[in-house]
OpenMM code with the backbone's topology and positions (N, CA, C; nanometers):
from openmm import Vec3, app, unit

residues = "MET SER THR LEU LYS GLU VAL GLU SER ALA TYR ILE LYS VAL MET GLY SER LEU ASN PRO PRO MET VAL GLU SER HIS GLU ASP LEU LYS ARG TYR TYR ILE PRO LEU ALA LEU HIS LEU ILE GLY LEU ARG SER GLN LYS GLY VAL LYS ALA PHE VAL VAL GLY ILE ASN GLY MET PRO GLY ILE GLY LYS SER THR LEU VAL SER GLU LEU GLY LYS ILE LEU SER ALA LEU SER GLY GLY LYS HIS VAL ALA TYR ILE SER ILE ASP ASP LEU TYR TYR THR GLN GLU GLU ARG ALA LEU LYS GLY ILE VAL LYS TRP GLY MET GLY ALA HIS ASP LEU VAL LEU GLY ALA LYS THR ILE LYS ALA LEU THR GLN ALA ALA THR SER SER ASN THR ALA LEU PRO ARG PHE ALA LYS LYS THR ARG GLY ARG ALA SER MET PRO ASP TYR ALA".split()
positions = [
    Vec3(-0.9749, 0.9854, -2.7397),
    Vec3(-1.0845, 0.8928, -2.7651),
    Vec3(-1.0345, 0.7834, -2.8579),
    Vec3(-1.0631, 0.6601, -2.8252),
    Vec3(-1.0198, 0.5458, -2.9050),
    Vec3(-1.1105, 0.5271, -3.0253),
    Vec3(-1.0503, 0.4809, -3.1325),
    Vec3(-1.1299, 0.4512, -3.2519),
    Vec3(-1.1942, 0.3139, -3.2358),
    Vec3(-1.2959, 0.2872, -3.3161),
    Vec3(-1.3633, 0.1582, -3.3128),
    Vec3(-1.2651, 0.0456, -3.3452),
    Vec3(-1.1754, 0.0716, -3.4395),
    Vec3(-1.0760, -0.0292, -3.4777),
    Vec3(-0.9828, -0.0605, -3.3607),
    Vec3(-0.9396, 0.0418, -3.2880),
    Vec3(-0.8525, 0.0207, -3.1715),
    Vec3(-0.9241, -0.0606, -3.0640),
    Vec3(-1.0513, -0.0287, -3.0406),
    Vec3(-1.1295, -0.0995, -2.9394),
    Vec3(-1.1488, -0.2455, -2.9801),
    Vec3(-1.1822, -0.2699, -3.1064),
    Vec3(-1.2024, -0.4078, -3.1543),
    Vec3(-1.0730, -0.4887, -3.1428),
    Vec3(-0.9620, -0.4281, -3.1809),
    Vec3(-0.8329, -0.4954, -3.1727),
    Vec3(-0.7996, -0.5278, -3.0269),
    Vec3(-0.8232, -0.4317, -2.9383),
    Vec3(-0.7973, -0.4520, -2.7955),
    Vec3(-0.8904, -0.5593, -2.7398),
    Vec3(-1.0143, -0.5598, -2.7831),
    Vec3(-1.1123, -0.6587, -2.7369),
    Vec3(-1.0643, -0.8005, -2.7686),
    Vec3(-1.0176, -0.8217, -2.8902),
    Vec3(-0.9684, -0.9534, -2.9317),
    Vec3(-0.8491, -0.9945, -2.8452),
    Vec3(-0.7586, -0.9009, -2.8205),
    Vec3(-0.6398, -0.9301, -2.7393),
    Vec3(-0.6791, -0.9643, -2.5949),
    Vec3(-0.7709, -0.8868, -2.5391),
    Vec3(-0.8138, -0.9061, -2.4003),
    Vec3(-0.8859, -1.0399, -2.3839),
    Vec3(-0.9756, -1.0718, -2.4748),
    Vec3(-1.0525, -1.1954, -2.4626),
    Vec3(-0.9655, -1.3193, -2.4861),
    Vec3(-0.8531, -1.3022, -2.5531),
    Vec3(-0.7613, -1.4126, -2.5750),
    Vec3(-0.6562, -1.4264, -2.4667),
    Vec3(-0.6609, -1.3387, -2.3671),
    Vec3(-0.5605, -1.3421, -2.2606),
    Vec3(-0.5875, -1.4585, -2.1651),
    Vec3(-0.4898, -1.4888, -2.0812),
    Vec3(-0.5019, -1.5991, -1.9859),
    Vec3(-0.6056, -1.5723, -1.8770),
    Vec3(-0.6325, -1.4463, -1.8494),
    Vec3(-0.7230, -1.4096, -1.7411),
    Vec3(-0.8234, -1.3054, -1.7924),
    Vec3(-0.9155, -1.3462, -1.8816),
    Vec3(-1.0065, -1.2478, -1.9390),
    Vec3(-1.1024, -1.1911, -1.8345),
    Vec3(-1.1465, -1.0684, -1.8552),
    Vec3(-1.2381, -1.0063, -1.7589),
    Vec3(-1.3735, -1.0767, -1.7575),
    Vec3(-1.4440, -1.0641, -1.6466),
    Vec3(-1.5742, -1.1276, -1.6302),
    Vec3(-1.6839, -1.0226, -1.6183),
    Vec3(-1.6847, -0.9243, -1.7070),
    Vec3(-1.7867, -0.8200, -1.7010),
    Vec3(-1.9208, -0.8767, -1.7450),
    Vec3(-2.0285, -0.8069, -1.7059),
    Vec3(-2.1627, -0.8578, -1.7337),
    Vec3(-2.1906, -0.8742, -1.8823),
    Vec3(-2.1433, -0.7816, -1.9637),
    Vec3(-2.1712, -0.7937, -2.1064),
    Vec3(-2.0494, -0.7525, -2.1879),
    Vec3(-2.0369, -0.8146, -2.3026),
    Vec3(-1.9263, -0.7807, -2.3919),
    Vec3(-1.9445, -0.6390, -2.4459),
    Vec3(-2.0681, -0.5927, -2.4524),
    Vec3(-2.0948, -0.4555, -2.4961),
    Vec3(-2.0355, -0.3565, -2.3955),
    Vec3(-2.0520, -0.3842, -2.2644),
    Vec3(-1.9925, -0.2987, -2.1609),
    Vec3(-1.8405, -0.2974, -2.1738),
    Vec3(-1.7846, -0.4148, -2.2010),
    Vec3(-1.6407, -0.4269, -2.2175),
    Vec3(-1.5922, -0.3372, -2.3306),
    Vec3(-1.6607, -0.3411, -2.4428),
    Vec3(-1.6205, -0.2618, -2.5602),
    Vec3(-1.6535, -0.1135, -2.5445),
    Vec3(-1.7623, -0.0845, -2.4763),
    Vec3(-1.8087, 0.0544, -2.4679),
    Vec3(-1.7417, 0.1345, -2.3559),
    Vec3(-1.7117, 0.0672, -2.2446),
    Vec3(-1.6597, 0.1399, -2.1282),
    Vec3(-1.5192, 0.0970, -2.0858),
    Vec3(-1.5036, -0.0313, -2.0569),
    Vec3(-1.3795, -0.0802, -1.9968),
    Vec3(-1.2584, -0.0646, -2.0886),
    Vec3(-1.2689, -0.1128, -2.2113),
    Vec3(-1.1532, -0.1078, -2.3018),
    Vec3(-1.1168, 0.0357, -2.3383),
    Vec3(-1.2142, 0.1222, -2.3726),
    Vec3(-1.1750, 0.2618, -2.3998),
    Vec3(-1.1069, 0.3291, -2.2799),
    Vec3(-1.1543, 0.2996, -2.1583),
    Vec3(-1.0900, 0.3555, -2.0391),
    Vec3(-0.9475, 0.3030, -2.0268),
    Vec3(-0.9292, 0.1733, -2.0465),
    Vec3(-0.7949, 0.1141, -2.0384),
    Vec3(-0.7028, 0.1756, -2.1437),
    Vec3(-0.7512, 0.1893, -2.2662),
    Vec3(-0.6691, 0.2494, -2.3731),
    Vec3(-0.6333, 0.3942, -2.3396),
    Vec3(-0.7285, 0.4660, -2.2805),
    Vec3(-0.7026, 0.6047, -2.2403),
    Vec3(-0.5937, 0.6103, -2.1331),
    Vec3(-0.6022, 0.5216, -2.0340),
    Vec3(-0.5015, 0.5195, -1.9271),
    Vec3(-0.3639, 0.4819, -1.9812),
    Vec3(-0.3589, 0.3851, -2.0724),
    Vec3(-0.2315, 0.3466, -2.1332),
    Vec3(-0.1746, 0.4639, -2.2118),
    Vec3(-0.2608, 0.5368, -2.2829),
    Vec3(-0.2167, 0.6553, -2.3574),
    Vec3(-0.1617, 0.7630, -2.2655),
    Vec3(-0.2289, 0.7864, -2.1538),
    Vec3(-0.1803, 0.8859, -2.0568),
    Vec3(-0.0445, 0.8463, -2.0013),
    Vec3(-0.0297, 0.7175, -1.9711),
    Vec3(0.0969, 0.6693, -1.9164),
    Vec3(0.2096, 0.6928, -2.0152),
    Vec3(0.1873, 0.6567, -2.1429),
    Vec3(0.2959, 0.6771, -2.2402),
    Vec3(0.3201, 0.8243, -2.2674),
    Vec3(0.2141, 0.9028, -2.2665),
    Vec3(0.2273, 1.0470, -2.2899),
    Vec3(0.3122, 1.1114, -2.1797),
    Vec3(0.2939, 1.0668, -2.0569),
    Vec3(0.3694, 1.1229, -1.9449),
    Vec3(0.5087, 1.0612, -1.9333),
    Vec3(0.5308, 0.9481, -2.0016),
    Vec3(0.6625, 0.8852, -2.0004),
    Vec3(0.7027, 0.8277, -1.8659),
    Vec3(0.6071, 0.7752, -1.7927),
    Vec3(0.6367, 0.7176, -1.6616),
    Vec3(0.6196, 0.5662, -1.6660),
    Vec3(0.6900, 0.4968, -1.5751),
    Vec3(0.6762, 0.3505, -1.5721),
    Vec3(0.5562, 0.3085, -1.4884),
    Vec3(0.5162, 0.3903, -1.3952),
    Vec3(0.4026, 0.3577, -1.3093),
    Vec3(0.3262, 0.4847, -1.2772),
    Vec3(0.1970, 0.4696, -1.2577),
    Vec3(0.1182, 0.5846, -1.2167),
    Vec3(-0.0009, 0.5382, -1.1339),
    Vec3(-0.0632, 0.6329, -1.0655),
    Vec3(-0.1722, 0.6033, -0.9740),
    Vec3(-0.3015, 0.6587, -1.0322),
    Vec3(-0.4057, 0.5771, -1.0276),
    Vec3(-0.5386, 0.6183, -1.0710),
    Vec3(-0.6315, 0.5996, -0.9528),
    Vec3(-0.7108, 0.6991, -0.9220),
    Vec3(-0.8079, 0.6884, -0.8136),
    Vec3(-0.9475, 0.6687, -0.8685),
    Vec3(-1.0238, 0.5794, -0.8077),
    Vec3(-1.1625, 0.5542, -0.8457),
    Vec3(-1.2483, 0.5879, -0.7247),
    Vec3(-1.3473, 0.6721, -0.7444),
    Vec3(-1.4299, 0.7202, -0.6349),
    Vec3(-1.5762, 0.6902, -0.6661),
    Vec3(-1.6544, 0.6614, -0.5655),
    Vec3(-1.7972, 0.6388, -0.5857),
    Vec3(-1.8656, 0.5952, -0.4578),
    Vec3(-1.9965, 0.5914, -0.4632),
    Vec3(-2.0782, 0.5515, -0.3484),
    Vec3(-2.0553, 0.4039, -0.3158),
    Vec3(-2.0814, 0.3634, -0.1909),
    Vec3(-2.0685, 0.2213, -0.1549),
    Vec3(-2.1610, 0.1351, -0.2419),
    Vec3(-2.1088, 0.0193, -0.2852),
    Vec3(-2.1889, -0.0765, -0.3603),
    Vec3(-2.2104, -0.0450, -0.5069),
    Vec3(-2.1432, 0.0583, -0.5570),
    Vec3(-2.1674, 0.1010, -0.6947),
    Vec3(-2.0866, 0.0212, -0.7978),
    Vec3(-1.9847, -0.0523, -0.7510),
    Vec3(-1.9071, -0.1359, -0.8417),
    Vec3(-1.7630, -0.0943, -0.8600),
    Vec3(-1.7097, -0.0171, -0.7660),
    Vec3(-1.5701, 0.0280, -0.7780),
    Vec3(-1.4734, -0.0897, -0.7775),
    Vec3(-1.4931, -0.1830, -0.6865),
    Vec3(-1.4026, -0.2986, -0.6781),
    Vec3(-1.4094, -0.3827, -0.8044),
    Vec3(-1.5283, -0.4016, -0.8569),
    Vec3(-1.5439, -0.4768, -0.9817),
    Vec3(-1.4739, -0.4046, -1.0955),
    Vec3(-1.4961, -0.2749, -1.1064),
    Vec3(-1.4317, -0.1955, -1.2115),
    Vec3(-1.2803, -0.2088, -1.2028),
    Vec3(-1.2252, -0.1927, -1.0837),
    Vec3(-1.0799, -0.1962, -1.0661),
    Vec3(-1.0244, -0.3353, -1.0970),
    Vec3(-1.0914, -0.4383, -1.0499),
    Vec3(-1.0458, -0.5751, -1.0741),
    Vec3(-1.0454, -0.6075, -1.2237),
    Vec3(-1.1546, -0.5763, -1.2905),
    Vec3(-1.1652, -0.6073, -1.4329),
    Vec3(-1.0748, -0.5167, -1.5168),
    Vec3(-1.0649, -0.3911, -1.4775),
    Vec3(-0.9763, -0.2982, -1.5479),
    Vec3(-0.8311, -0.3441, -1.5346),
    Vec3(-0.7954, -0.3964, -1.4176),
    Vec3(-0.6601, -0.4488, -1.3971),
    Vec3(-0.6285, -0.5620, -1.4935),
    Vec3(-0.7242, -0.6530, -1.5135),
    Vec3(-0.7050, -0.7641, -1.6076),
    Vec3(-0.6862, -0.7107, -1.7499),
    Vec3(-0.7665, -0.6124, -1.7859),
    Vec3(-0.7593, -0.5554, -1.9211),
    Vec3(-0.6266, -0.4835, -1.9416),
    Vec3(-0.5866, -0.4010, -1.8450),
    Vec3(-0.4595, -0.3286, -1.8563),
    Vec3(-0.3421, -0.4245, -1.8665),
    Vec3(-0.3458, -0.5308, -1.7877),
    Vec3(-0.2387, -0.6295, -1.7925),
    Vec3(-0.2337, -0.6970, -1.9295),
    Vec3(-0.3494, -0.7343, -1.9833),
    Vec3(-0.3546, -0.8002, -2.1148),
    Vec3(-0.3062, -0.7073, -2.2258),
    Vec3(-0.3410, -0.5801, -2.2166),
    Vec3(-0.3050, -0.4845, -2.3220),
    Vec3(-0.1620, -0.4340, -2.3102),
    Vec3(-0.0990, -0.4569, -2.1962),
    Vec3(0.0384, -0.4071, -2.1787),
    Vec3(0.1385, -0.5220, -2.1706),
    Vec3(0.1058, -0.6322, -2.2343),
    Vec3(0.2000, -0.7436, -2.2407),
    Vec3(0.2219, -0.8142, -2.1098),
    Vec3(0.1207, -0.8194, -2.0245),
    Vec3(0.1321, -0.8920, -1.8987),
    Vec3(0.1951, -0.8152, -1.7851),
    Vec3(0.2134, -0.6837, -1.8031),
    Vec3(0.2698, -0.6047, -1.6931),
    Vec3(0.1766, -0.6093, -1.5732),
    Vec3(0.2365, -0.5950, -1.4552),
    Vec3(0.1588, -0.6015, -1.3323),
    Vec3(0.0738, -0.4772, -1.3130),
    Vec3(-0.0444, -0.4997, -1.2620),
    Vec3(-0.1335, -0.3924, -1.2232),
    Vec3(-0.1688, -0.4190, -1.0773),
    Vec3(-0.1377, -0.3255, -0.9913),
    Vec3(-0.1660, -0.3423, -0.8484),
    Vec3(-0.2799, -0.2496, -0.8096),
    Vec3(-0.3604, -0.2937, -0.7158),
    Vec3(-0.4644, -0.2046, -0.6668),
    Vec3(-0.4846, -0.2257, -0.5177),
    Vec3(-0.5142, -0.1155, -0.4530),
    Vec3(-0.5507, -0.1201, -0.3120),
    Vec3(-0.6783, -0.0380, -0.2969),
    Vec3(-0.7542, -0.0714, -0.1962),
    Vec3(-0.8782, -0.0014, -0.1660),
    Vec3(-0.8562, 0.0798, -0.0392),
    Vec3(-0.9319, 0.1850, -0.0246),
    Vec3(-0.9238, 0.2630, 0.0998),
    Vec3(-0.9566, 0.1721, 0.2187),
    Vec3(-1.0435, 0.0725, 0.1976),
    Vec3(-1.0768, -0.0219, 0.3052),
    Vec3(-0.9544, -0.1011, 0.3509),
    Vec3(-0.8600, -0.1245, 0.2595),
    Vec3(-0.7388, -0.1991, 0.2950),
    Vec3(-0.6487, -0.1204, 0.3898),
    Vec3(-0.6770, 0.0068, 0.4049),
    Vec3(-0.5927, 0.0931, 0.4880),
    Vec3(-0.6518, 0.1206, 0.6266),
    Vec3(-0.7606, 0.0515, 0.6606),
    Vec3(-0.8141, 0.0682, 0.7959),
    Vec3(-0.7088, 0.0257, 0.8977),
    Vec3(-0.7024, 0.1008, 1.0075),
    Vec3(-0.6185, 0.0574, 1.1183),
    Vec3(-0.6702, -0.0780, 1.1667),
    Vec3(-0.5823, -0.1571, 1.2247),
    Vec3(-0.6261, -0.2839, 1.2826),
    Vec3(-0.7132, -0.2529, 1.4044),
    Vec3(-0.7821, -0.3536, 1.4536),
    Vec3(-0.8681, -0.3362, 1.5705),
    Vec3(-0.7875, -0.2855, 1.6904),
    Vec3(-0.6665, -0.3408, 1.7071),
    Vec3(-0.5808, -0.2987, 1.8183),
    Vec3(-0.5374, -0.1528, 1.8021),
    Vec3(-0.5002, -0.1161, 1.6788),
    Vec3(-0.4573, 0.0221, 1.6536),
    Vec3(-0.5723, 0.1198, 1.6772),
    Vec3(-0.6928, 0.0820, 1.6351),
    Vec3(-0.8092, 0.1697, 1.6569),
    Vec3(-0.8357, 0.1864, 1.8064),
    Vec3(-0.8226, 0.0772, 1.8802),
    Vec3(-0.8445, 0.0846, 2.0258),
    Vec3(-0.7418, 0.1765, 2.0910),
    Vec3(-0.6140, 0.1620, 2.0535),
    Vec3(-0.5085, 0.2466, 2.1100),
    Vec3(-0.5295, 0.3939, 2.0777),
    Vec3(-0.5842, 0.4213, 1.9598),
    Vec3(-0.6058, 0.5601, 1.9167),
    Vec3(-0.7419, 0.6141, 1.9609),
    Vec3(-0.8223, 0.5283, 2.0242),
    Vec3(-0.9544, 0.5716, 2.0695),
    Vec3(-1.0542, 0.5904, 1.9561),
    Vec3(-1.0324, 0.5218, 1.8449),
    Vec3(-1.1227, 0.5327, 1.7296),
    Vec3(-1.2317, 0.4275, 1.7474),
    Vec3(-1.3556, 0.4734, 1.7588),
    Vec3(-1.4654, 0.3789, 1.7807),
    Vec3(-1.5548, 0.3633, 1.6577),
    Vec3(-1.5479, 0.4572, 1.5638),
    Vec3(-1.6321, 0.4498, 1.4445),
    Vec3(-1.5472, 0.4293, 1.3205),
    Vec3(-1.6075, 0.3657, 1.2204),
    Vec3(-1.5428, 0.3516, 1.0899),
    Vec3(-1.5563, 0.4844, 1.0177),
    Vec3(-1.4716, 0.5089, 0.9232),
    Vec3(-1.4820, 0.6314, 0.8445),
    Vec3(-1.3610, 0.7199, 0.8650),
    Vec3(-1.3845, 0.8505, 0.8605),
    Vec3(-1.2741, 0.9458, 0.8721),
    Vec3(-1.1933, 0.9218, 0.9981),
    Vec3(-1.0617, 0.9195, 0.9822),
    Vec3(-0.9725, 0.9008, 1.0952),
    Vec3(-0.9400, 0.7552, 1.1256),
    Vec3(-1.0102, 0.6614, 1.0603),
    Vec3(-0.9893, 0.5200, 1.0882),
    Vec3(-0.8934, 0.4549, 0.9888),
    Vec3(-0.8345, 0.5352, 0.9009),
    Vec3(-0.7445, 0.4812, 0.7984),
    Vec3(-0.5990, 0.5158, 0.8296),
    Vec3(-0.5123, 0.4215, 0.7998),
    Vec3(-0.3689, 0.4404, 0.8176),
    Vec3(-0.3137, 0.5073, 0.6915),
    Vec3(-0.3177, 0.6393, 0.6892),
    Vec3(-0.2757, 0.7152, 0.5711),
    Vec3(-0.1253, 0.7039, 0.5463),
    Vec3(-0.0481, 0.6856, 0.6518),
    Vec3(0.0964, 0.6675, 0.6356),
    Vec3(0.1227, 0.5368, 0.5609),
    Vec3(0.0527, 0.4302, 0.5998),
    Vec3(0.0652, 0.3021, 0.5289),
    Vec3(0.0261, 0.3191, 0.3819),
    Vec3(-0.0811, 0.3929, 0.3565),
    Vec3(-0.1243, 0.4169, 0.2186),
    Vec3(-0.0185, 0.4899, 0.1378),
    Vec3(0.0372, 0.5960, 0.1946),
    Vec3(0.1404, 0.6736, 0.1246),
    Vec3(0.2653, 0.5899, 0.0998),
    Vec3(0.3054, 0.5109, 0.2007),
    Vec3(0.4239, 0.4246, 0.1835),
    Vec3(0.4003, 0.3192, 0.0759),
    Vec3(0.2810, 0.2628, 0.0727),
    Vec3(0.2486, 0.1593, -0.0267),
    Vec3(0.2501, 0.2180, -0.1670),
    Vec3(0.1878, 0.3334, -0.1840),
    Vec3(0.1852, 0.3971, -0.3162),
    Vec3(0.3264, 0.4343, -0.3604),
    Vec3(0.4053, 0.4884, -0.2696),
    Vec3(0.5435, 0.5230, -0.3034),
    Vec3(0.6225, 0.3986, -0.3440),
    Vec3(0.6081, 0.2905, -0.2687),
    Vec3(0.6790, 0.1659, -0.3009),
    Vec3(0.6372, 0.1128, -0.4371),
    Vec3(0.5087, 0.1208, -0.4673),
    Vec3(0.4598, 0.0714, -0.5966),
    Vec3(0.5117, 0.1554, -0.7130),
    Vec3(0.5114, 0.2862, -0.6975),
    Vec3(0.5544, 0.3725, -0.8086),
    Vec3(0.7055, 0.3706, -0.8284),
    Vec3(0.7799, 0.3257, -0.7267),
    Vec3(0.9252, 0.3197, -0.7385),
    Vec3(0.9781, 0.1774, -0.7563),
    Vec3(0.8885, 0.0797, -0.7609),
    Vec3(0.9308, -0.0605, -0.7665),
    Vec3(0.9916, -0.0961, -0.9013),
    Vec3(1.0894, -0.1834, -0.8965),
    Vec3(1.1463, -0.2394, -1.0191),
    Vec3(1.0481, -0.3425, -1.0735),
    Vec3(1.0551, -0.3665, -1.2018),
    Vec3(0.9627, -0.4593, -1.2672),
    Vec3(0.9630, -0.5968, -1.2028),
    Vec3(1.0780, -0.6424, -1.1594),
    Vec3(1.0887, -0.7781, -1.1053),
    Vec3(1.0699, -0.7852, -0.9535),
    Vec3(1.0413, -0.6735, -0.8890),
    Vec3(1.0303, -0.6753, -0.7430),
    Vec3(0.8885, -0.7095, -0.6983),
    Vec3(0.8758, -0.7477, -0.5724),
    Vec3(0.7458, -0.7737, -0.5107),
    Vec3(0.7208, -0.6682, -0.4049),
    Vec3(0.6045, -0.6075, -0.4097),
    Vec3(0.5650, -0.5064, -0.3118),
    Vec3(0.4450, -0.5598, -0.2360),
    Vec3(0.4551, -0.5618, -0.1032),
    Vec3(0.3435, -0.6088, -0.0209),
    Vec3(0.2285, -0.5095, -0.0280),
    Vec3(0.1087, -0.5615, -0.0501),
    Vec3(-0.0114, -0.4784, -0.0544),
    Vec3(-0.0971, -0.5096, 0.0668),
    Vec3(-0.1329, -0.4073, 0.1446),
    Vec3(-0.2174, -0.4335, 0.2605),
    Vec3(-0.3559, -0.4796, 0.2151),
    Vec3(-0.4139, -0.5712, 0.2885),
    Vec3(-0.5496, -0.6179, 0.2620),
    Vec3(-0.6242, -0.6230, 0.3951),
    Vec3(-0.7413, -0.5631, 0.3973),
    Vec3(-0.8218, -0.5614, 0.5189),
    Vec3(-0.9157, -0.6816, 0.5174),
    Vec3(-0.9178, -0.7556, 0.6260),
    Vec3(-1.0055, -0.8722, 0.6386),
    Vec3(-1.1293, -0.8296, 0.7171),
    Vec3(-1.2397, -0.8139, 0.6477),
    Vec3(-1.3617, -0.7643, 0.7128),
    Vec3(-1.4105, -0.8579, 0.8225),
    Vec3(-1.3885, -0.9873, 0.8042),
    Vec3(-1.4351, -1.0862, 0.9022),
    Vec3(-1.3689, -1.0652, 1.0378),
    Vec3(-1.2373, -1.0400, 1.0372),
    Vec3(-1.1635, -1.0225, 1.1628),
    Vec3(-1.1471, -0.8750, 1.1998),
    Vec3(-1.1901, -0.7868, 1.1109),
    Vec3(-1.1774, -0.6417, 1.1299),
    Vec3(-1.0330, -0.5985, 1.1546),
    Vec3(-0.9442, -0.6634, 1.0813),
    Vec3(-0.8025, -0.6316, 1.0896),
    Vec3(-0.7360, -0.6601, 0.9566),
    Vec3(-0.6075, -0.6413, 0.9494),
    Vec3(-0.5362, -0.6706, 0.8250),
    Vec3(-0.5241, -0.8203, 0.8057),
    Vec3(-0.5322, -0.8608, 0.6813),
    Vec3(-0.5157, -1.0025, 0.6481),
    Vec3(-0.3757, -1.0450, 0.6888),
    Vec3(-0.3632, -1.1664, 0.7397),
    Vec3(-0.2338, -1.2131, 0.7867),
    Vec3(-0.1352, -1.2321, 0.6716),
    Vec3(-0.1850, -1.2599, 0.5533),
    Vec3(-0.0989, -1.2767, 0.4353),
    Vec3(-0.1334, -1.1662, 0.3343),
    Vec3(-0.0461, -1.0661, 0.3184),
    Vec3(-0.0768, -0.9610, 0.2220),
    Vec3(-0.0642, -1.0134, 0.0792),
    Vec3(-0.1284, -0.9419, -0.0132),
    Vec3(-0.1076, -0.9706, -0.1561),
    Vec3(0.0237, -0.9058, -0.1958),
    Vec3(0.0757, -0.9477, -0.3087),
    Vec3(0.1989, -0.8878, -0.3603),
    Vec3(0.1791, -0.8448, -0.5038),
    Vec3(0.2418, -0.7338, -0.5398),
    Vec3(0.2381, -0.6854, -0.6779),
    Vec3(0.3790, -0.6841, -0.7307),
] * unit.nanometer
topology = app.Topology()
chain = topology.addChain("A")
for resn in residues:
    res = topology.addResidue(resn, chain)
    for name in ("N", "CA", "C"):
        topology.addAtom(name, app.Element.getBySymbol(name[0]), res)
């Protein structure tokens, strides 16, 4: 558990960063986001790893993407600008062509490219600091992968 002094110090650092988070309230930032970020940074140093994976789970529309996006900004600010990459389970949907070939007609279980997910996570956890790793992005409008992936 972070102390109030640690949270206040982190808050000042985060708000002074080049890409400050856009959470609804500064109270939420201090009460939830920053303590979570400090906890994750502590776990990372405790385990002595350069990269690790965190999973966020919840009902549709509950704010997982917002949490991950804002948490990424906070983690980056608190770790001296280190990269934070994130992918969503939605980014791992098979393309429309792949779903057709596999006979998948519904979204949900079985419609995700788990091999792509495993390869992406492995590449991210083994990447050198200066390397670029392609991140799959699903384009809901075209129901396929975005033609230009993001990079971490």
